[in-house]
N, C-alpha and C positions, 0 to 999 in steps of 0.2 A: 743739670738737671735734663733728661731727654724730654722731648715733646710728647704729650700723650697723644697715641695714634686715635684717628676719629672712625665712626662707624657704629654700626648697632651690634649688639650682641649675635644676632643672626649672622650678620655677616663676618663675625670673627670665626663663630662656627664653621662656617662653609670654607672660609679661607683656609682654618687649620685642616678639616679635613682634605680639602683639595691638595694641600701642600703633603699631606701624608699617602695620599693614594697615589702620588706622582712616583715615589721610589724611595724615598729619604728613609721611610721605614716602613717597607712592604708589609700591607696588609694582607692576610689571608681572606680567601673568597667569604668565608662565614663572618669576619670582620667588617668586611666591607658592607656585606648585607646588613649586620647589627646597626653598623653607622648610619647606613640609609633608613631603617627603620626607626630609629631614634629621632632621626629628622622628620620621619612623616608622622610618628607617635607625638611628638611635642605640639605639633600643628602650628608652628609659627607662619605657615603660609610660603615655604619655600617651593619654589615652581620644580616641576619635573627637571627640567633642564639644570637647575642649581644643583639638585640632589644628584644627578647622572654625573656630572661633572666633579663634584667634591668627592663622591664616593667611588666612581668606576663602574656603579650598578647600572644594567640597563633600563632604558625608557619603560620597557614592557614589564620588567620587575617592580619598578617604582609604581607603576599604573595599579599592579597587583597588591602592592602593600597598601595604597590608599583605598582601592576597594576593600581590602581586609580590615583596615581601621574603620572605614564607615560602617560595615557590618558589625563589627565588635561594638562599637559605639550605640548602635540601634538596639543590640540586644542588653544593652547596659553592662556589659562585660567591662572588666578593668584590661587596660591595655598591657600586655606582656612586655617585658624588657627586651626578649629576643625575638627576632623575626621568626624563628623555628618554633617557638612557643606561640607566637601570634598566628601561625599558620595551624598549629594543631588546635588552637582555641577557635579558630574559625571553623574547623571540621567537627567542633561540639566535644573535643576533648578537655577535660579540665587539667590543670597542671598537674593535681593528684594522679590522674589517668595516665599522664607521660611525664615520667621521672626519667633523670639523666641514666637510671640503670636500664629502664624498659627501651630507652633510645639503644644503648650499648648494645643490648640484647638483640634489638633488631639489627643494626649493623651487622653484627657477628654472625646472626643467621644469615642475611644475604651475601656475607663474605664466604660462608662454607657454601652457600649454592654456587657463587660464582667460581671459587676454587675448584669445586668439582667440575663444573664444565670447562674451564679453560686452564687451570691450574697446573695441570702435567706438562701439557704443550708448550704452556708459557716458559715452565722450569727448565725444560729440555733445551727450547730455543736460547734462552738466557745462558747456558753451558756451551752451546755451538757458537751464536753470534748476539752478542747482547744489543749490537747496533740494531738488529731486526725487530727485537722486542721495543726498544725505543721509538721506531718508526711506527710501529703497530699502535703504541700507547699515544703517540701525536695524532696519526689519523684518525683514531675512535674518540680521543677526550679532547683535541683542539686545545683550544686555549685553557683547559682545566688542566692541563699537564703542569700548570703554575701552581696549583694547589698542592700537587704532589712533590714537587720543587722545593716550595716552601715548607712543607711537612717535612721531608727528608732533611733540610737544612736544619731545622729547629731541633729536630732527633739529634743530629750530628752534634749540636751544641750541647747536649746532655752526656755525651760520652765522656768517660773518666781519663781519656789518654789523648 
């Protein structure tokens, strides 16, 4: 029989998240944010450094999460499951006010505006030299290009061929 590992439940959660954040199973930015929010939300007293290391989320974002948790508790509100819902709740929107359909509509509206502004030029350049498009995306999005890569690789997994 294998020896039972020692440590607290809190330490086990941190270790599991830290292991996952390193790249075994790459997490999207949203998954990392939600994981950090879960640690902040449960209030076990994790340090900011522990949460940052375990999830890959910045110190500033963890600080914002802690402030949001404090505000919601002071208002007597329930702590939402996801970080996005928590931010909406802190702004005064209820879950009924911000459904997934509403969020999708907002995203689509913003995508249409962005497409109108840069879509044609981006499409033309992609036909001429895709590498130039890649360079611009990396310059403008920085580390967020990883989110695109993750999303595109997940989409690729869904293809029937």
